[in-house]
KELOMAR-945272 format. One record per atom (N, C-alpha, C): atom name; residue number from 0; residue in one letter; x, y, z. Coordinates in steps of 0.2 Angstrom, whole numbers, padded with zeros to 4 digits. Example, Ala and Ser with C-alpha at 12.3 -4.5 7.8 and 13.67 -1.06 7.14 Angstrom:
BEGIN
atom, seq, type, px, py, pz
N, 0, A, 0066, -0028, 0039
CA, 0, A, 0062, -0022, 0039
C, 0, A, 0066, -0016, 0039
N, 1, S, 0064, -0011, 0035
CA, 1, S, 0068, -0005, 0036
C, 1, S, 0064, 0000, 0039
end
This chain:
BEGIN
atom, seq, type, px, py, pz
N, 0, M, -0592, 0065, 0386
CA, 0, M, -0587, 0060, 0388
C, 0, M, -0580, 0063, 0386
N, 1, S, -0576, 0064, 0391
CA, 1, S, -0569, 0067, 0389
C, 1, S, -0564, 0061, 0389
N, 2, E, -0559, 0062, 0384
CA, 2, E, -0554, 0057, 0384
C, 2, E, -0547, 0061, 0386
N, 3, E, -0543, 0058, 0389
CA, 3, E, -0536, 0061, 0390
C, 3, E, -0532, 0061, 0384
N, 4, A, -0528, 0066, 0383
CA, 4, A, -0524, 0066, 0377
C, 4, A, -0518, 0061, 0378
N, 5, A, -0517, 0058, 0372
CA, 5, A, -0511, 0053, 0373
C, 5, A, -0505, 0057, 0374
N, 6, P, -0500, 0054, 0378
CA, 6, P, -0494, 0057, 0379
C, 6, P, -0490, 0058, 0373
N, 7, V, -0486, 0064, 0373
CA, 7, V, -0482, 0065, 0367
C, 7, V, -0475, 0062, 0368
N, 8, E, -0473, 0058, 0363
CA, 8, E, -0466, 0055, 0364
C, 8, E, -0461, 0061, 0364
N, 9, G, -0456, 0060, 0369
CA, 9, G, -0451, 0065, 0370
C, 9, G, -0453, 0071, 0374
N, 10, A, -0459, 0071, 0376
CA, 10, A, -0461, 0077, 0380
C, 10, A, -0459, 0077, 0387
N, 11, V, -0457, 0083, 0390
CA, 11, V, -0454, 0083, 0396
C, 11, V, -0460, 0084, 0402
N, 12, E, -0459, 0081, 0407
CA, 12, E, -0464, 0082, 0412
C, 12, E, -0463, 0088, 0416
N, 13, P, -0468, 0092, 0418
CA, 13, P, -0467, 0098, 0422
C, 13, P, -0464, 0097, 0428
N, 14, A, -0460, 0102, 0431
CA, 14, A, -0457, 0100, 0437
C, 14, A, -0463, 0101, 0443
N, 15, E, -0462, 0097, 0448
CA, 15, E, -0467, 0097, 0453
C, 15, E, -0467, 0104, 0457
N, 16, E, -0461, 0107, 0458
CA, 16, E, -0461, 0114, 0461
C, 16, E, -0458, 0119, 0456
N, 17, P, -0461, 0124, 0455
CA, 17, P, -0458, 0129, 0451
C, 17, P, -0451, 0132, 0453
N, 18, V, -0447, 0133, 0448
CA, 18, V, -0441, 0136, 0449
C, 18, V, -0441, 0143, 0449
N, 19, E, -0438, 0146, 0454
CA, 19, E, -0437, 0154, 0455
C, 19, E, -0431, 0156, 0452
N, 20, Y, -0431, 0157, 0445
CA, 20, Y, -0424, 0159, 0442
C, 20, Y, -0422, 0165, 0444
N, 21, A, -0426, 0170, 0446
CA, 21, A, -0423, 0177, 0448
C, 21, A, -0419, 0177, 0454
N, 22, Q, -0421, 0171, 0458
CA, 22, Q, -0418, 0170, 0465
C, 22, Q, -0412, 0166, 0465
N, 23, Q, -0411, 0163, 0459
CA, 23, Q, -0405, 0158, 0458
C, 23, Q, -0399, 0160, 0454
N, 24, S, -0393, 0159, 0456
CA, 24, S, -0388, 0161, 0452
C, 24, S, -0386, 0155, 0447
N, 25, L, -0385, 0156, 0441
CA, 25, L, -0384, 0150, 0436
C, 25, L, -0376, 0148, 0437
N, 26, L, -0372, 0152, 0440
CA, 26, L, -0365, 0150, 0441
C, 26, L, -0364, 0150, 0449
N, 27, P, -0360, 0145, 0451
CA, 27, P, -0358, 0145, 0458
C, 27, P, -0354, 0151, 0460
N, 28, P, -0353, 0153, 0466
CA, 28, P, -0349, 0159, 0467
C, 28, P, -0342, 0156, 0467
N, 29, T, -0337, 0160, 0464
CA, 29, T, -0331, 0158, 0464
C, 29, T, -0327, 0164, 0465
N, 30, S, -0320, 0163, 0466
CA, 30, S, -0315, 0168, 0467
C, 30, S, -0310, 0168, 0461
N, 31, T, -0309, 0173, 0458
CA, 31, T, -0304, 0173, 0452
C, 31, T, -0297, 0174, 0455
N, 32, G, -0297, 0176, 0461
CA, 32, G, -0290, 0177, 0464
C, 32, G, -0287, 0184, 0464
N, 33, D, -0291, 0188, 0460
CA, 33, D, -0289, 0195, 0460
C, 33, D, -0295, 0199, 0463
N, 34, V, -0294, 0202, 0469
CA, 34, V, -0299, 0206, 0472
C, 34, V, -0303, 0211, 0468
N, 35, R, -0299, 0214, 0464
CA, 35, R, -0302, 0220, 0460
C, 35, R, -0307, 0216, 0455
N, 36, V, -0305, 0210, 0452
CA, 36, V, -0310, 0207, 0447
C, 36, V, -0316, 0204, 0451
N, 37, D, -0314, 0201, 0456
CA, 37, D, -0320, 0199, 0461
C, 37, D, -0325, 0204, 0463
N, 38, A, -0322, 0210, 0464
CA, 38, A, -0327, 0216, 0466
C, 38, A, -0331, 0218, 0460
N, 39, A, -0327, 0218, 0454
CA, 39, A, -0331, 0220, 0448
C, 39, A, -0337, 0215, 0446
N, 40, L, -0335, 0209, 0447
CA, 40, L, -0340, 0204, 0445
C, 40, L, -0346, 0204, 0450
N, 41, A, -0344, 0206, 0457
CA, 41, A, -0350, 0206, 0461
C, 41, A, -0355, 0211, 0460
N, 42, G, -0353, 0216, 0455
CA, 42, G, -0357, 0221, 0453
C, 42, G, -0363, 0218, 0449
N, 43, L, -0362, 0212, 0447
CA, 43, L, -0368, 0209, 0443
C, 43, L, -0372, 0204, 0447
N, 44, D, -0370, 0203, 0453
CA, 44, D, -0374, 0199, 0458
C, 44, D, -0381, 0200, 0459
N, 45, D, -0383, 0207, 0459
CA, 45, D, -0390, 0208, 0460
C, 45, D, -0394, 0211, 0454
N, 46, L, -0391, 0209, 0448
CA, 46, L, -0393, 0212, 0442
C, 46, L, -0401, 0210, 0441
N, 47, S, -0403, 0204, 0444
CA, 47, S, -0410, 0202, 0443
C, 47, S, -0415, 0207, 0447
N, 48, Q, -0412, 0210, 0451
CA, 48, Q, -0416, 0215, 0456
C, 48, Q, -0416, 0222, 0452
N, 49, V, -0413, 0223, 0447
CA, 49, V, -0412, 0230, 0444
C, 49, V, -0417, 0230, 0437
N, 50, P, -0420, 0235, 0436
CA, 50, P, -0424, 0235, 0430
C, 50, P, -0420, 0234, 0424
N, 51, V, -0423, 0231, 0419
CA, 51, V, -0419, 0229, 0413
C, 51, V, -0415, 0235, 0410
N, 52, H, -0419, 0241, 0410
CA, 52, H, -0416, 0247, 0406
C, 52, H, -0410, 0249, 0410
N, 53, E, -0408, 0247, 0416
CA, 53, E, -0402, 0249, 0419
C, 53, E, -0397, 0244, 0419
N, 54, H, -0398, 0238, 0415
CA, 54, H, -0393, 0233, 0415
C, 54, H, -0387, 0235, 0411
N, 55, I, -0388, 0239, 0405
CA, 55, I, -0382, 0241, 0401
C, 55, I, -0377, 0245, 0406
N, 56, E, -0380, 0249, 0410
CA, 56, E, -0375, 0253, 0414
C, 56, E, -0371, 0249, 0419
N, 57, A, -0374, 0243, 0422
CA, 57, A, -0371, 0239, 0426
C, 57, A, -0365, 0236, 0422
N, 58, Y, -0367, 0233, 0416
CA, 58, Y, -0362, 0229, 0412
C, 58, Y, -0356, 0234, 0410
N, 59, E, -0357, 0240, 0408
CA, 59, E, -0352, 0245, 0407
C, 59, E, -0348, 0246, 0412
N, 60, R, -0351, 0247, 0418
CA, 60, R, -0347, 0248, 0424
C, 60, R, -0342, 0242, 0426
N, 61, V, -0345, 0236, 0425
CA, 61, V, -0340, 0230, 0426
C, 61, V, -0335, 0230, 0421
N, 62, H, -0337, 0231, 0415
CA, 62, H, -0332, 0231, 0409
C, 62, H, -0327, 0236, 0410
N, 63, N, -0328, 0242, 0412
CA, 63, N, -0323, 0247, 0414
C, 63, N, -0318, 0245, 0419
N, 64, Q, -0321, 0242, 0424
CA, 64, Q, -0317, 0240, 0430
C, 64, Q, -0313, 0234, 0428
N, 65, M, -0315, 0229, 0424
CA, 65, M, -0312, 0224, 0422
C, 65, M, -0305, 0226, 0417
N, 66, A, -0307, 0231, 0412
CA, 66, A, -0302, 0234, 0408
C, 66, A, -0296, 0237, 0412
N, 67, R, -0298, 0241, 0417
CA, 67, R, -0293, 0244, 0421
C, 67, R, -0288, 0238, 0425
N, 68, A, -0292, 0233, 0427
CA, 68, A, -0288, 0228, 0431
C, 68, A, -0283, 0225, 0425
N, 69, L, -0286, 0223, 0420
CA, 69, L, -0282, 0220, 0414
C, 69, L, -0276, 0225, 0412
N, 70, G, -0277, 0231, 0411
CA, 70, G, -0272, 0236, 0410
C, 70, G, -0266, 0236, 0415
N, 71, D, -0268, 0236, 0421
CA, 71, D, -0264, 0236, 0427
C, 71, D, -0260, 0230, 0427
N, 72, A, -0263, 0224, 0425
CA, 72, A, -0259, 0217, 0424
C, 72, A, -0254, 0218, 0419
N, 73, D, -0255, 0221, 0413
CA, 73, D, -0251, 0221, 0408
C, 73, D, -0245, 0225, 0410
N, 74, Q, -0245, 0230, 0414
CA, 74, Q, -0240, 0234, 0416
C, 74, Q, -0236, 0231, 0421
N, 75, A, -0238, 0226, 0425
CA, 75, A, -0234, 0223, 0430
C, 75, A, -0229, 0218, 0427
end
């Protein structure tokens, strides 16, 4: 004789369809209005397709591009 477990108060029901996090962007695509900044940020678009050990290289590349764009803005 098996009995169903009583529901736990505050428990969240599982989603009917699994969410594919690796294929979804958490933020909507936006434009910053600066072509160089947009290009730098685009370097993060496919990060979920890159092995984790390569993420730091991608972040450093974007950081350097953003720092150059910011430095140029300060000089303008």
